[in-house]
KOLLO-355306 format. One record per residue (C-alpha): residue number from 1; x, y, z. Coordinates in steps of 0.25 Angstrom, whole numbers, always signed. Layout:
<recs>
+-----+-------+-------+-------+
|   k |    px |    py |    pz |
+-----+-------+-------+-------+
| NUM |     X |     Y |     Z |
...
+-----+-------+-------+-------+
</recs>
This chain:
<recs>
+-----+-------+-------+-------+
|   k |    px |    py |    pz |
+-----+-------+-------+-------+
|   1 |  +467 |  +815 |  +237 |
|   2 |  +454 |  +811 |  +235 |
|   3 |  +448 |  +800 |  +240 |
|   4 |  +439 |  +789 |  +233 |
|   5 |  +423 |  +790 |  +235 |
|   6 |  +419 |  +780 |  +243 |
|   7 |  +406 |  +773 |  +244 |
|   8 |  +398 |  +773 |  +258 |
|   9 |  +401 |  +759 |  +260 |
|  10 |  +416 |  +763 |  +259 |
|  11 |  +416 |  +774 |  +267 |
|  12 |  +410 |  +767 |  +278 |
|  13 |  +420 |  +755 |  +276 |
|  14 |  +432 |  +767 |  +276 |
|  15 |  +426 |  +771 |  +290 |
|  16 |  +426 |  +758 |  +296 |
|  17 |  +441 |  +755 |  +289 |
|  18 |  +444 |  +770 |  +297 |
|  19 |  +438 |  +766 |  +310 |
|  20 |  +444 |  +753 |  +309 |
|  21 |  +460 |  +758 |  +307 |
|  22 |  +460 |  +772 |  +312 |
|  23 |  +459 |  +766 |  +326 |
|  24 |  +470 |  +757 |  +324 |
|  25 |  +478 |  +768 |  +316 |
|  26 |  +477 |  +762 |  +304 |
|  27 |  +487 |  +750 |  +307 |
|  28 |  +478 |  +740 |  +301 |
|  29 |  +477 |  +735 |  +287 |
|  30 |  +467 |  +733 |  +277 |
|  31 |  +465 |  +720 |  +281 |
|  32 |  +464 |  +721 |  +294 |
|  33 |  +453 |  +732 |  +292 |
|  34 |  +446 |  +721 |  +283 |
|  35 |  +446 |  +713 |  +292 |
|  36 |  +442 |  +721 |  +306 |
|  37 |  +430 |  +727 |  +296 |
|  38 |  +425 |  +715 |  +289 |
|  39 |  +426 |  +719 |  +275 |
|  40 |  +435 |  +716 |  +262 |
|  41 |  +450 |  +720 |  +263 |
|  42 |  +450 |  +727 |  +249 |
|  43 |  +440 |  +735 |  +253 |
|  44 |  +446 |  +740 |  +264 |
|  45 |  +456 |  +742 |  +254 |
|  46 |  +450 |  +748 |  +245 |
|  47 |  +444 |  +759 |  +256 |
|  48 |  +458 |  +761 |  +261 |
|  49 |  +462 |  +764 |  +248 |
|  50 |  +451 |  +774 |  +246 |
|  51 |  +452 |  +781 |  +258 |
|  52 |  +467 |  +783 |  +256 |
|  53 |  +470 |  +773 |  +268 |
|  54 |  +480 |  +765 |  +265 |
|  55 |  +492 |  +770 |  +269 |
|  56 |  +485 |  +771 |  +283 |
|  57 |  +483 |  +756 |  +283 |
|  58 |  +495 |  +746 |  +287 |
|  59 |  +499 |  +738 |  +276 |
|  60 |  +496 |  +722 |  +277 |
|  61 |  +507 |  +711 |  +277 |
|  62 |  +506 |  +708 |  +265 |
|  63 |  +507 |  +723 |  +259 |
|  64 |  +520 |  +724 |  +269 |
|  65 |  +528 |  +714 |  +263 |
|  66 |  +524 |  +716 |  +247 |
|  67 |  +536 |  +725 |  +247 |
|  68 |  +545 |  +713 |  +251 |
|  69 |  +538 |  +704 |  +240 |
|  70 |  +540 |  +714 |  +229 |
|  71 |  +555 |  +714 |  +233 |
|  72 |  +556 |  +700 |  +232 |
|  73 |  +549 |  +699 |  +220 |
|  74 |  +558 |  +709 |  +214 |
|  75 |  +569 |  +702 |  +218 |
|  76 |  +565 |  +690 |  +212 |
|  77 |  +563 |  +695 |  +199 |
|  78 |  +575 |  +700 |  +200 |
|  79 |  +583 |  +687 |  +203 |
|  80 |  +587 |  +693 |  +216 |
+-----+-------+-------+-------+
</recs>
């Protein structure tokens, strides 16, 4: 699998992300990284996705709860 080519600025942010998350065992969310580094969470998300690090990060609470919400909506639509 080939990775996306990142600009020098994006590579620098990727290094900062790695430097923050790696010592913590990647047990952080993208939002926590963004807050710690003082950058937009969307930028962190784009870099994490481009580097293939998405599976390393801990899911945010809203992502973890999304399965339950989908199940609730399915039940509602089916009239259960």
